[in-house]
Each structure stands twice: as structure tokens, then as C-alpha cells.
N, C-alpha and C positions, 0 to 999 in steps of 0.2 A: 517800662510799661508796654512799649510797642512789641518788644521781643516776647513778653509773656502773652500778649494778645495773639501774637502770631502762633505761639505754641498751642494756645487754646483752640485756635482755628484749625490747626493741622491735625491735632490728636483725633478729633471725631472723624476727620477725613480718612486718616490711617486705619481707624477702627472699621470704617465702612469698607475700605479696600480689603482689609484682612477678612472681613465677613464674606465679601464676594469671592475672594480666592479660596477661602475655606469651603464655601458652598460648592465651588467648582471641583475641589479636591474630593469632597464627599460624593459628588456626582460621578466623578471619575472612578472612585472606589466602588461604586455600585456595579461597575463593569468587572467581571471576573476575568483575570488574565490566565490563559491556558496556552500551552504549546502542543501542536500536533505536527506529525511528519510522516513521510513515507514516500515510496516511488510514485511518480506521477500517473503511471498507467493504471494503478489501482486506487488512485485518490480522486477520481473524477467527481464524486459527490461532495467531498470536502472542498475541492477547488470551486465548484459551482456555489456552494454555501458561502464561501469567502467572497468570491467575485460579485455575487448578487446581494451581499449584505445580510444574509440570513443569520450568521453568527452574531452580528451586531444587534439584530432585531431580538435575539434571544438574551441579550445582555452579556455577551462574551467579547473580550478583547483577545484577538487571536495572533499568535506568533507561529509562523509557518516555516518548516524546515523540509525542503525536498531532499530525499535521500535516494541513493541508487537502488537499494534492495530492501526487501522486507526484513532480512536478517539484520541489516544495519539499524533499521527502525526498532527492531526488537531489542538490540543491544542498547540503543539510546533510551528506550523505555525503562529497561532495568537499571540504567545508570541515572535515571531521573532527569535526563535531558529532554524527554518528552513526557507529556501527560497522557496523550492519546497517540497510539502508534498504528499506522496503516501497514498491515503485513498480510501474509497469506497463511493458510492453514498449515502448510509445511513447517513454517517457523515455529508455530505452537507445538506441533508434534515433536520437534527437536528440543525445544527449550524445556519441556516438561521432564526431560531426562535429567535436567540440571537441578540439583537439590536447592531448595530455597527460592526457586524462580516462581514467585507467587503472582502470576498474571492471570487475567481472565478476559474472555471475549464478550463484549457487550452487544455486538451486532455484526452482521455481515453487510457489506454495502455494494458488493459487486460479484457477479459470477463471470469469469473471464475464460476465453478460449484463444488468447493471443500468443500462447507459447508455441514455438515451432522449431524444427530443425531447418536451419538455413545453410545451404551447401553450395559450393562452387562447381559449376558444370565443367569448367576447364581442369578440374581435378579428377574428372572421370565419374562424377556423381550425377546420375540421371534418375535413379530409383532408390528406394530405401535400402535394398540389398547392397547397393554400391557403397554404403557407409562402412561396411566391413573392410578392414585394412586401412582405414583412414584415421586421421587425427581430428577429434571432436572436442570443442571447448564447452565446458559446463561450469556452472557455479554451484558447488556442493551446498546442500542444505536449503535450496530454494526450489521454486517451480521449474527452473532450468534443469535441475538434477532429476526431479520426479518425472518431468516430461521425457527426458532422454531415456530413463530407465523403462518407462511404459512404452515408449517408441520401440525399443529393442524387443520387448515382449510382444507387442502388437504385431510386429512384422517377423517375429521368430528369428531374430538375428543372433549371431554368436558374439556375445559381449566380449569374450576373450580376444576376438579379432579386431576390436575397436580400441584405439588409443585415446582414452578420455583424459583430458587435462583440466585442472581446476583454474578457471579464470573469471574475473569480474566481467560483467556485461560490456563495459567500454573496451576492455581488452579483447573480448570475443569479437566485437565489431571491428576493431583495428586489425586483429589477426585474419579475419575474413577478407578485409579490404586489401591487405598486403600479401595475402596468400600464404601466410605462415601457418595457418590451420586450414583444414579442408572443409570443416563444417562447424556449426555451433548451435547450441540450444539456447535460444534467446526469445525475448518478448518485445512488444512495442515500447518505445519507438525505435529500438535498435534494429529490429527487422526492417523497418521502413528506411532507416539510414543506410543500411547495406544495399538494399534494392535500389535506392536512389542513386547510389554511386556506381553499382555494378550492372544494373539493368538486367538484361536477359542472360547474363553470365551466371546468375544464381538460380537455384530452385528451392522452393520452400515446401516443407511437409508439415501441414497444419490441420490434420484431420480432427474434427471435434470429438469423435468417438474415443480418442486416445485419453483425453484428460480434460476435466473441468476444474479450474482452481477457484478459490474464493478470496476476494479481497475483504479483510475483516478489520474491525476496530478493537484494539486491545488496550487495557489499562492495568495498572498495578492495583491489586485488591485493596490495599491500604488507601490509595488515592480515592477509590470509589467510596469507601467508608467515610472518609473525611470530607469529600466534596460531592455528595449525591446530586445536588442541584446543578452543579457544573456539568456533570455527566448527562443529566436529563436534558439540559439546554443544548448540549452538543448534539445529542441524538435528534432533538426537535429540529435543529437547523438542517441536519442531513435529510430528514423527511421532507422538509420544505424544498430542499435541493432536488430530491427525487421527483416530487410533483412538478417542479419547474422543468426538469428535463423531459418528462412525459408530455408536457403541454407546449414546450418550446424547443423542439429538436434542432432546428437550424441555428438558433442563437446559442444553444448549448454546445453544438459542434464548433461553432466559431470561437467560443471562449476556450474550450478544451484544446482545440487545434493550436491556438496561440501558446498555451501553456506547455503542450507536448512538443512544440516546435515541429508540427506536421502540417502538410497542406490540407486544407479543409476538405477537398475532394477525396483525398486519401482516407482521412478519418471517416468520412461519410461512407466510403466503400467498405470499410472494415467494422462499421458500427455494430453489425450483428455478432461480433466477437465478444461483446460486452452486454451484460444484463445488469442494469443499475437498480438496486432495490434494497431498502433497509429492512432487514428481517433477522431471525435467528431460528434455524430449524434443525431437525434431527439429521438431515442429510449431511450437514456440516460436521456434526459430532461423529457420525459414521465415518466420514472421510478422514478426520483427524485420527481416529482409532486405527483405520487401515494403514495410514502412513506411519503411525507409531510402530505397528508390527513390521512394516517394510523396513524401517530404520533398524529395528532389532535384528532382522534377518540378513540385511544386505550391507550395513555400514560397519566398517572396521572400528573396533573399540566399543561397540554397543552390544555385541553378541552376549556378553556376560552381565549386562545390566537388565534389571527388571523392567518390563514394559509398564509405563505409567498408567494409572487408572483412566485419566482424562474425563471422568464422569462429572467433575465439578468445574471443568474449564470454561463452560458456557454459563454466563450469568444473565438470565432473561429479565431480571427484576426491573432494571432501568427502562428498557424498551417497553415492557408491559405497562409500567406506570405512565409513560408518555402516551402510549396508545389508548389508555383508559380515560384520558382527559377529554 
């Protein structure tokens, strides 16, 4: 009798506990789990959105993957390792040459001018013309590649006299530090890392008139069709981050400097190299088309391929719906 009484006492308690746990599970399930990733220097708004809790406010559980380049983020998006990829317009221009690469841009989050040719003065480089006859590290298929090509055109250099070699940004940084390469086309924070180590031994060519790149958010089209609310929540969090940055510049710089592993004073000094804004405009599409033509004309293996249309690469639907609220 005592055992039975004990069982009768325990069962309601267990039911109560199960009910509590079940409610917690449902509450947890109300949060949508998504994964985003990309290079830190073009992920400033997603970083702010995460650090300030804006994704959580929108009902998203976030998994973050920092990646070295937009190209790596693009590949991760296609392999479904990412739901939202932070990349640059160059990545989109290249990937649309690939059959079946059904991705779309839902917004741009950054205009950036932080690409530069960083060169060693002790290798005899004091001016752009001195790049001729030297070895320059670039990462093919990225803004590093585009900037280097436009740099050559801007200064009317002879590309045949420059030894371009394909290297990832960390390898370009290492090559500059060791002197194995003479110059490199890189972005922040790699530029900062080189200058920090070499000081006045390096010169940087970073003219804004050469090139403006876009940091963009891309998704798989199918993901957008299956998860429209998640996409809109993600964009809403980014808009909150944009407003926070506009109204809280010192705190924003502090947060981002920590993530970029940069000195706050340095990031503050180069802050004008970035324009953080959530939008989707015709200028971006025009640039993607220009780079698509550049790929066709200048890149080996693409000369016989048809230039993609690109007309449907931008999907303004989600951003428009968020802005209309």
C-alpha cells in the first residue's frame, strides 16, 4: 500500500515536470535556428546584430561562422553549411557562371573602400609605377583580384610586367612580412596587421576612386521560399544594427574592433572606408554586370562561356516587406 501511494504521489509530479519541460521545448522551438557566415570586415552589421541581441529580439537563434573570404562563404552557402552568406558582388558575378548555382542577393549591408595594394618600400616600391617588375599576391575571384586589376588600369601599368600569384589573404600577409612577395592586394584587417608589424617599411595605395565594393547578404532561392519569415527577421535585425551604429558610433567601434582584432583608434581612423546601410539598389546590379563582363574578357576559361543575365540575381521582396511594416 505504501509503495502504491508513493507511485500515486510521484506520477502527478512527473507529469508536471514533463509539462514544464515540454513548454520549455516549445518555447525553444519558437526560436528559428539559422547559420550565417562570412569575412569579418564585411560582416559589421551582422556582428552588431548578434552582439546587441537584435537577432534574438527577432526570434532567431544564431550560429555564426567567421570565414576568410566571401568566396569561401559562397561555397558554404551552396553546400548548405550556411543559410545566410556575407560575400561581395564579385563572388556573385563569378558564381552565376556556374550552372545550377541558384542564389540571390536579398540586401547589401556595406559599401567598402578598404581594399588596397600594400607594398614593401625596401623592395623599391614608392609609387604605383614601381609595381611593374614585382611579385604581387592576389586572391583570384575576390575583391583582391578586382582591385588589383583596376589598380593596373587606373595607373596605366603594364600587367605583363607584373608577376601576379594567387594566394589567400593570410598567405599574402605572411609573404609581405617575410619579404617573399613584394606587394599584395588585401583588405582589412590584413592591411592593419602588415602595417603594425612593418610600420614605415610599407606603403599603401588605397585610392577610393579605384573601386567601391559591396558587402551583401545572399541566400539560396529555395531557402527563401521555404523560410520567408526567417529571412525577414534576419533583415529586420540588420536594420536595427544599422540604426544602432548610426546612433552609437563609439560603442559600435569598440564592439567591432574587438571582433576584428584591431586597435579601436585604428578602426576609428579608417571608419570612413565603410558605409553601413541595409539596402538594395540599381548600382549594385550595374556593378555585378560590369564584373560579369570583366570575368568574360579577362579570366582564363571564361572567354567561351556566355555572360549570365544577372537580371534576377537581386530579390528585393523580403527587404520591401520589412520596410513596409
